[in-house]
C-alpha positions, 0 to 999 in steps of 0.5 A: 686532931679533929675532935673539937671546934674552935670557932663555929660553936662558940658565938662569943669567939666569933663576936670577939674576932669580928670586933677586933677585925673591924677595930684594926681596920678602922685604926688602919684607915682612920687618918685617911677617913678623918682627914677627908671628912674634915677637909670636906667639912672645912671646904663646905664651911669656908667655900674654898677649895682645900688640899694639902697645900692649904689645910692641915686636914689635907696632910692627915691622910698621908699618916695612914701609911704609918697606921696601915703598916702598924694595924693591917698586918695583925688584921690580915694574920687574924683573918688568915687564922680565922679562915683556917680555924673555920675550915678546921671546924667544918671538917670536925662537923662533917666528921661528926655527921659522918660518924653519926650516920655510920652509927645509925643515929638518923635511922635507916641509912640516914634517909628517914626524912629528919634534919640529919646530923649535920643539920643538927650540928649546925642548928645547935651552933646557931642556937648558942 
């Protein structure tokens, strides 16, 4: 079960997950942000105090209840799957480093002053 990594050694997957999480979060809160920003701009342009009662932009943040219901659950599910996958990857990397140490790759008991197998695994991950 713990043989291959899912996320940590795949930079493209990390980028895609990050972009999807950011996009889902922005979509969930977009009516709130757009409404407040536009209400502030209209207030600055007209000099009147604006709210829900006299501005269309003041009503727009209420729509974020709907967008949050649609976009936040998938974002949270993706976040949970990502956390579990990263934990899985860390277990795989620790097992690999332990196997490398047991095989004597690092020299005598792994105390030869080199980076070590776990450091090599992580440095290979960061290079990709």
